PAZAPA-4460 file (N, C-alpha, C; in steps of 0.05 Angstrom, whole numbers, plus 32768, in hexadecimal, padded with zeros to 4 digits):
% residues 195
    n_x    n_y    n_z   ca_x   ca_y   ca_z    c_x    c_y    c_z   seq   type   mol
   8011   7FE8   8002   7FFF   8000   8000   8011   8018   8000     1      M     A
   801F   801D   7FEA   8032   8034   7FEA   8028   8049   7FD4     2      D     A
   800E   804B   7FCF   8004   805F   7FBE   7FFC   8078   7FCB     3      D     A
   8007   807E   7FE2   8002   8097   7FEF   8015   80AD   7FE1     4      L     A
   800A   80BF   7FD6   8016   80D5   7FC9   8015   80F0   7FD7     5      S     A
   802A   80FB   7FDF   8029   8116   7FEB   8036   812A   7FD8     6      I     A
   8029   8141   7FD7   8032   8155   7FC3   8030   8171   7FCF     7      D     A
   8047   817F   7FD2   8049   8199   7FDD   8049   81AF   7FC8     8      F     A
   804D   81A7   7FAE   8052   81BA   7F98   803B   81C0   7F86     9      I     A
   8023   81B3   7F8A   800C   81B7   7F7A   7FF4   81B0   7F89    10      S     A
   7FDC   81B5   7F7D   7FC3   81AD   7F89   7FBD   81BF   7FA3    11      G     A
   7FAD   81B1   7FB4   7FA2   81C0   7FCC   7FB7   81CD   7FDE    12      A     A
   7FCD   81BE   7FE0   7FE2   81C7   7FF1   7FF0   81E1   7FE7    13      V     A
   7FF5   81E1   7FCE   8001   81F7   7FC0   7FED   8210   7FC0    14      D     A
   7FD3   820B   7FBC   7FBF   821E   7FBD   7FBE   822D   7FD8    15      H     A
   7FBF   821A   7FEE   7FBE   8225   8009   7FD7   8237   800F    16      R     A
   7FEF   822E   8004   8008   823D   8007   8003   8259   7FFB    17      R     A
   7FF8   825A   7FE3   7FF7   8274   7FD5   7FDF   8286   7FDD    18      R     A
   7FC9   8278   7FE6   7FB1   8289   7FEC   7FA5   8283   8007    19      F     A
   7FB2   8276   8018   7FA6   826B   8031   7FA0   8280   8047    20      G     A
   7FAA   8299   8046   7FA2   82AB   805C   7FB9   82B0   806F    21      G     A
   7FD1   82A6   806B   7FE7   82AD   807B   7FE3   82A7   8099    22      G     A
   7FEE   82B8   80A9   7FEF   82B2   80C6   7FD3   82B5   80D2    23      R     A
   7FBF   82BF   80C4   7FA4   82C0   80CF   7F96   82A6   80D0    24      G     A
   7FA2   8291   80C4   7F95   8278   80C4   7F93   826A   80DF    25      Q     A
   7F81   825C   80E5   7F7D   8250   80FF   7F94   8241   8109    26      A     A
   7FA2   8231   80F7   7FB8   8221   8100   7FD0   8234   8109    27      L     A
   7FD5   8248   80F9   7FE9   825A   8100   7FE4   826A   811C    28      A     A
   7FCA   8271   811F   7FC4   827D   8139   7FC6   826A   814F    29      R     A
   7FBF   8250   814A   7FC2   823D   815F   7FDD   8237   8168    30      A     A
   7FEF   8237   8156   800D   8233   815F   801B   824B   8169    31      V     A
   800C   8263   8168   8019   827B   8173   8026   828D   8162    32      G     A
   801F   828D   8148   802B   829E   8135   801D   82B8   8133    33      M     A
   8024   82C9   8149   8017   82E4   8147   802C   82F7   8152    34      K     A
   8029   830F   814C   803D   8325   8155   8058   8320   814B    35      G     A
   805B   8314   8133   8075   830D   8128   8082   82F3   8133    36      G     A
   8076   82E6   8146   8081   82CF   8152   8080   82B8   813E    37      A     A
   8096   82AA   813B   8097   8291   812B   80A3   827B   813A    38      T     A
   8092   826A   8148   809E   8256   815A   80AA   823F   8148    39      P     A
   80BB   8230   8156   80C4   8217   814B   80AE   8201   8153    40      D     A
   80A6   81F2   813F   808F   81E0   8142   8097   81C2   813D    41      V     A
   808E   81B1   814E   8090   8193   8147   8074   818A   8141    42      V     A
   8072   8180   8127   805A   8174   811F   805D   8155   8127    43      D     A
   8051   814F   813D   8057   8133   8147   8049   811B   813A    44      A     A
   8037   8124   8128   8026   8110   8119   8026   811B   80FE    45      T     A
   803B   811A   80ED   803C   8128   80D6   8029   8120   80BF    46      A     A
   8024   8107   80BD   8010   80FE   80AA   8017   8109   808C    47      G     A
   8005   8115   8081   8008   811F   8065   8019   8139   8064    48      L     A
   8021   8144   807A   8033   815A   807B   8027   8176   8075    49      G     A
   800E   8178   8072   8002   8190   8069   8005   81A6   807D    50      R     A
   7FFF   81A0   8096   8000   81B6   80AB   801D   81BE   80AE    51      D     A
   802F   81AC   80AE   804D   81B3   80B1   8055   81C5   8099    52      A     A
   804C   81BD   8081   8054   81CD   806A   8047   81EA   806C    53      F     A
   802E   81EC   8074   8023   8205   8078   8033   8217   808C    54      L     A
   803B   820C   80A3   8049   821A   80B8   8065   8222   80AE    55      L     A
   8071   8210   809E   808B   8218   8092   8088   822D   807D    56      A     A
   8071   822E   8070   806D   8242   805C   806B   825D   8069    57      T     A
   8061   825E   8083   805F   8277   8094   8078   827D   80A2    58      L     A
   808D   826E   809D   80A7   8273   80A9   80B0   8263   80C1    59      G     A
   809F   8252   80CA   80A7   8241   80E2   80BB   822A   80D9    60      A     A
   80CD   8224   80EB   80DD   820D   80E8   80CC   81F5   80F4    61      R     A
   80C9   81E0   80E5   80B6   81CB   80ED   80C4   81B0   80EA    62      V     A
   80C5   81A1   8100   80CD   8185   8102   80B4   8173   80FE    63      T     A
   80B3   8164   80EB   809F   8150   80E5   80A7   8135   80F0    64      L     A
   8096   8129   8101   809B   810F   810A   8086   80FB   80FE    65      I     A
   808F   80E6   80F1   807A   80D3   80E6   8085   80B7   80EC    66      E     A
   8074   80A7   80F8   807C   808C   80FF   8077   8077   80EC    67      R     A
   8062   807A   80DB   805C   8066   80C6   8071   8067   80B0    68      A     A
   8081   8052   80AB   8096   8052   8097   808C   805B   807A    69      P     A
   8075   8051   8073   806B   8057   8057   8065   8075   8055    70      T     A
   8058   8080   806A   8052   809D   8068   806A   80AE   806C    71      V     A
   807D   80A4   807D   8098   80B4   807E   80A5   80B5   8063    72      H     A
   80A4   809F   8055   80B2   809D   803B   80A3   80AF   8026    73      A     A
   8089   80B1   8028   807A   80C2   8015   8081   80DF   801D    74      A     A
   8082   80E5   8036   8089   8101   803E   80A4   8109   8035    75      L     A
   80B9   80F6   8037   80D4   80FD   802F   80D4   8101   8012    76      A     A
   80C5   80F2   8002   80C6   80F7   7FE5   80B9   8113   7FDE    77      R     A
   80A3   811A   7FEB   8097   8133   7FE6   80A7   814B   7FED    78      A     A
   80B6   8147   8006   80C8   815D   800C   80DF   815F   7FF9    79      I     A
   80EA   814A   7FEF   8100   814B   7FDC   80F7   8157   7FC3    80      A     A
   80DF   8150   7FB8   80D5   815D   7FA0   80D1   817A   7FA3    81      R     A
   80C5   8182   7FBA   80C0   81A0   7FC0   80DB   81AF   7FC3    82      A     A
   80EF   81A0   7FCA   8109   81AD   7FCD   8116   81B3   7FB3    83      G     A
   810B   81A7   7F9D   8115   81AD   7F83   8108   81C3   7F74    84      E     A
   80F3   81CF   7F80   80E4   81E3   7F73   80E8   81FE   7F7F    85      V     A
   80EC   8212   7F6F   80F6   822D   7F7B   80E2   8236   7F8E    86      E     A
   80C8   8235   7F89   80B4   8242   7F9B   80B3   8235   7FB6    87      E     A
   80BB   821B   7FB7   80B7   820A   7FD2   80D0   8204   7FDE    88      T     A
   80E8   8208   7FD1   8101   8200   7FDA   8106   820C   7FF9    89      K     A
   8101   8226   7FFB   8108   8232   8014   80F4   8229   802A    90      A     A
   80DC   8222   8024   80C9   8218   8035   80D1   81FB   8041    91      I     A
   80D6   81E9   8030   80DD   81CE   8039   80F9   81CE   8047    92      V     A
   8108   81E3   8042   8121   81E5   8050   811F   81EA   806F    93      A     A
   8106   81F4   8077   80FE   81F8   8093   80F0   81E0   809F    94      R     A
   80EF   81C9   808E   80E2   81B2   8098   80F6   819B   809D    95      M     A
   80F7   818D   80B5   8107   8179   80BB   80F4   8161   80BF    96      T     A
   80FA   814A   80B2   80EA   8131   80B3   80F8   811C   80C3    97      L     A
   80EC   8114   80D8   80F4   80FD   80E8   80E2   80E4   80E7    98      L     A
   80ED   80CC   80E9   80DC   80B5   80E9   80E0   80AA   8104    99      Q     A
   80C9   80A3   8112   80C9   8097   812B   80AF   809D   813C   100      G     A
   80AF   8095   8153   8098   8099   8166   809C   80B5   8175   101      D     A
   8089   80C8   8170   808E   80E2   817D   808F   80E0   819B   102      A     A
   8084   80CE   81A6   8085   80CB   81C4   80A1   80C7   81CD   103      R     A
   80B2   80B9   81BD   80CE   80B5   81C2   80E0   80CD   81BB   104      A     A
   80D7   80DA   81A4   80E9   80EE   8197   80E4   810A   81A4   105      L     A
   80CD   8110   81AF   80C5   812C   81B8   80D8   8134   81CE   106      L     A
   80DE   8122   81E2   80EE   812C   81F8   810A   8137   81F1   107      P     A
   8115   812E   81DB   812F   8138   81D2   812E   8152   81C1   108      G     A
   8115   815A   81BC   8112   8170   81A8   810C   818D   81B6   109      L     A
   8100   818D   81CD   80FB   81A6   81DC   80EE   81BB   81C9   110      A     A
   80D8   81B6   81BB   80CC   81C9   81AA   80BD   81DE   81B7   111      P     A
   80BA   81F5   81A8   80A8   820B   81B4   808B   8200   81B3   112      D     A
   8083   81F3   819D   8068   81EC   819A   8069   81CD   818F   113      V     A
   8055   81BE   8199   8051   81A5   818E   8033   81A4   8183   114      V     A
   8031   819C   8168   8018   8198   815C   8013   817B   815B   115      L     A
   7FF9   8172   8165   7FF2   8158   8166   7FD8   8155   8155   116      V     A
   7FDA   8146   8140   7FC2   8140   8131   7FBD   8123   812B   117      D     A
   7FB4   8115   813F   7FB1   80F9   813D   7F99   80F3   812C   118      P     A
   7F96   80D8   8125   7F80   80CF   8114   7F65   80D6   8126   119      M     A
   7F53   80E3   8117   7F3C   80EB   8126   7F28   80D6   812C   120      H     A
   7F16   80D9   813F   7F02   80C4   8145   7EF2   80C0   812B   121      P     A
   7EE6   80A7   8128   7ED5   80A4   8111   7EBF   80B8   810E   122      P     A
   7EB8   80C0   80F7   7EA3   80D5   80F4   7E87   80C8   80FA   123      R     A
   7E75   80DA   8103   7E5A   80CF   8108   7E49   80D3   80EE   124      R     A
   7E53   80E4   80DC   7E43   80E7   80C3   7E4B   80D2   80AF   125      T     A
   7E3D   80D2   809A   7E43   80BE   8085   7E57   80CA   8070   126      R     A
   7E5C   80E3   8070   7E6F   80F0   805E   7E89   80E1   805D   127      A     A
   7E93   80DA   8046   7EAD   80CC   8044   7EC4   80DF   8049   128      L     A
   7ED8   80D5   8056   7EF1   80E4   8058   7F00   80E2   803E   129      V     A
   7F0F   80F6   8036   7F1B   80F7   801E   7F2E   80DD   801B   130      K     A
   7F32   80D6   8003   7F40   80BD   7FFC   7F5D   80BC   8009   131      Q     A
   7F6B   80D4   8008   7F86   80D3   8012   7F85   80CF   8030   132      Q     A
   7F72   80DB   803E   7F6F   80D7   805A   7F68   80B9   8061   133      M     A
   7F57   80AD   8051   7F4F   8092   8056   7F68   807F   8054   134      R     A
   7F77   8085   803E   7F90   8075   803A   7FA3   807B   8050   135      L     A
   7FA6   8093   805A   7FB7   8098   8071   7FAE   8089   808B   136      L     A
   7F93   8088   8090   7F8A   807A   80A6   7F91   805C   80A3   137      R     A
   7F8F   8050   808B   7F95   8035   8089   7FB3   802F   808D   138      E     A
   7FC3   8042   8087   7FE0   803E   808B   7FE8   8043   80A7   139      L     A
   7FDC   8056   80B6   7FE7   805B   80D0   7FD6   8050   80E8   140      V     A
   7FBC   8049   80E2   7FAC   803D   80F7   7F9D   8053   8106   141      G     A
   7F95   804C   811E   7F82   805C   812F   7F90   8071   8140   142      Q     A
   7FAA   8070   8145   7FB6   8081   815A   7FAB   807D   8174   143      D     A
   7FAA   8064   817E   7F9F   805F   8198   7FAE   806B   81AF   144      D     A
   7FC6   8073   81A7   7FD9   807E   81BC   7FD8   809D   81BD   145      D     A
   7FC6   80A9   81B0   7FC6   80C6   81AD   7FC5   80D6   81C7   146      A     A
   7FB6   80CB   81DB   7FB7   80D9   81F5   7FD2   80D8   8202   147      A     A
   7FDF   80C1   81FE   7FFA   80BE   8209   800F   80D1   81FC   148      E     A
   800B   80D5   81E1   801C   80E7   81D2   8016   8104   81DC   149      L     A
   7FFD   810A   81E1   7FF6   8125   81EB   8003   812A   8206   150      M     A
   8005   8115   8217   8011   8119   8232   802F   811E   822F   151      Q     A
   803B   8111   821C   8057   8114   8218   805B   8131   820C   152      V     A
   804B   8139   81FA   804D   8154   81EE   804B   816B   8201   153      A     A
   8038   8166   8216   8032   817A   822A   804B   817C   823C   154      L     A
   8059   8166   8240   8071   8166   824F   8089   8175   8241   155      E     A
   8089   8172   8228   80A0   817B   8218   80A0   8197   820B   156      C     A
   8087   81A0   8204   8084   81BA   81F7   808B   81D0   820A   157      A     A
   809A   81E3   8200   80A3   81FB   8211   808B   8210   8212   158      R     A
   807C   8214   81FC   8069   8228   81FC   804D   821E   81FA   159      K     A
   8048   820C   81E7   802D   8202   81E5   802A   81E9   81D6   160      R     A
   8013   81DA   81D9   800D   81C2   81CB   7FF3   81C9   81BC   161      V     A
   7FF1   81C0   81A4   7FDA   81C6   8195   7FCE   81A9   818C   162      V     A
   7FB5   81A3   8193   7FA8   818B   818B   7F93   8191   8174   163      L     A
   7F98   8187   815C   7F85   818B   8146   7F71   8175   8149   164      K     A
   7F56   817D   814B   7F42   8169   8150   7F28   8171   8142   165      W     A
   7F17   815E   813B   7EFC   8166   8130   7EED   817B   8140   166      P     A
   7EE1   818D   8132   7ED2   81A3   8141   7EBF   8199   8155   167      R     A
   7EB0   8184   814E   7E98   817B   815E   7EA1   8162   816F   168      K     A
   7EBA   815A   816D   7EC1   8142   817D   7EC2   8148   819B   169      A     A
   7EBF   8133   81AA   7EC2   8137   81C8   7EDF   813A   81CE   170      E     A
   7EE7   8147   81E4   7F02   814B   81EC   7F10   812F   81EB   171      P     A
   7F2B   8131   81E5   7F3A   8117   81E8   7F3A   810E   8206   172      M     A
   7F33   80F7   820B   7F33   80EE   8227   7F51   80EC   8232   173      P     A
   7F52   80F0   824A   7F6C   80EC   8259   7F7F   8104   8257   174      G     A
   7F77   8119   824D   7F88   8132   824E   7F79   8149   8259   175      I     A
   7F88   815C   8264   7F7B   8174   8271   7F6C   8185   825C   176      P     A
   7F5B   8195   8266   7F4D   81A9   8254   7F61   81BC   8246   177      A     A
   7F5B   81C5   822F   7F6E   81D8   8222   7F6C   81F3   822E   178      P     A
   7F80   8203   822A   7F7F   821F   8234   7F6A   8230   8224   179      S     A
   7F6A   822A   8209   7F57   8236   81F7   7F54   8227   81DE   180      H     A
   7F3E   822D   81CE   7F3C   821F   81B4   7F38   8234   819E   181      Q     A
   7F41   822B   8187   7F3B   823A   816D   7F2B   8228   815C   182      I     A
   7F12   822F   8156   7EFF   821E   8149   7EFA   8227   812C   183      V     A
   7EFE   8212   811A   7EF8   8219   80FF   7EDF   820B   80F6   184      G     A
   7EDB   8208   80DA   7EC1   81FB   80D1   7EC0   81DE   80D8   185      K     A
   7ED6   81CE   80D4   7ED4   81B3   80DA   7EE9   81A9   80EF   186      S     A
   7EFC   81BB   80F5   7F12   81B4   8106   7F14   81C8   811D   187      T     A
   7F1E   81BF   8134   7F24   81D2   8149   7F41   81CD   8153   188      R     A
   7F4D   81E1   815D   7F69   81DD   8168   7F65   81E3   8186   189      Y     A
   7F6A   81CE   8194   7F6C   81D0   81B2   7F88   81D8   81BB   190      D     A
   7F8B   81F0   81C8   7FA4   81FB   81CC   7FAB   81F8   81EB   191      V     A
   7FC1   81ED   81F2   7FCA   81E8   820D   7FE3   81FA   8211   192      F     A
   7FE1   820F   8220   7FF7   8222   8225   800A   8215   823B   193      M     A
   8024   8217   8236   8036   820C   8248   8048   8222   8254   194      R     A
   8054   821F   826B   8066   8231   8277   8063   824E   8271   195      G     A
***
């Protein structure tokens, strides 16, 4: 099952890079990109790399952690391709890709911000998730250890942890209440301020 294709130089990701709304976007606000601040971010669940690419587009240095070997390989190919294109070369230069379990890697990174976007709970509606996301779910599974990853992130982040979660989903069990939330049309960002 290696037909997962990740592309940072065309399609929806490129459109978001060019017309996405800059630092006013919910994700940028959630990680603390305001007043000229550009935190170092660890995307602890890199997946398709879209959020990491967006943050790097806005100037952040982003470390992507992906534990599924097939997904990691697809990300590595996408980053290499984007590094050969003039418009995206400087962006992907701010992206560092690691393979492994974020629970083990985070303590050695001491990031300003940790972004956690685990596999979301199954939808209650009948609407189908996009094909790429269905394939990703098949490759990485359910992320049954997401609450454990959140606990590690809360211990390691110097400024904040951001949990990307479906807008109407119940809070993730086993973690404290967020400091605040940024709510979008289908997604919300639960923000946990640290120190």
